[in-house]
C-alpha positions, 0 to 999 in steps of 0.5 A: 337660394330659393327656401325649400325643405331640403335646404332648411334641413341642411341648415339643420344639420350645420346647426346640430354641428355647431360648437358649444362655445361661442364664435371667438372674435369681438363679440356682438350677438348673441349665442343664439343670434350666432346660431341663427346666423349660422344656420341662415348661411348668413355673413355676420356684420359689425354694428348695424344689422347682424348679417347678410344673407346668401342671396345678399338682403340683409337681416336683423335677429330680434329675440324677446326673452324678459317682456313681450316685446321687441326693441326695433332700432331706427337706423338699423330699421330704416336700413332693412327698409331700404335695401329690402331686407328683414327681421328673424323674431325669437321668442322662445323655440319660435322663430319668425321671419318678416320683411322689415317693410311689413313691420312698419305698419305695425310700429306705433306712431309718433316719435321713436323714443329716445332715452337710450343712445339709439332711438327705438321703437317697440314691437310686441310678440302678438302683432308679429305672430306669436301668442300672448301666453309665450314667455321667457328665452330659450335658445335654439338648442336648450329644447330637450326633444324626443326626436332629431333635433334637425327634424325638430328645428325644420318646422320652425324654419321652413317658413322663413 
């Protein structure tokens, strides 16, 4: 299904109707990730990639809350590149979609960090296109707005 304004508005209408409670079953994703997956009509995955979109493309949702960077796992990144997947980056109320192959040149050269159980690299928020001064979390429904929430968030999903 191509990305059009009508599709995005319908997705956002569904997002408005989401229940406030966490989705049942084993929880591998944050509440914001669940909201984004549902808004994109994705099929949730367990470990590894977060979801697969209706066109069969895998995607990973990365959110920056406390620090102005995203942690990317090597195995997930390699899978996204191989399968023509993409990332959905979220910082505060801003959301950006970027193909994994376009993320690769933005990562620092050199070995992947290994101080956790998985290799990873950081990607700066400003390299993805977020303003440098934007910090902090914020859920998709955290923002208080005067206009209809669907119309408000449609601006953030039109580029996806």
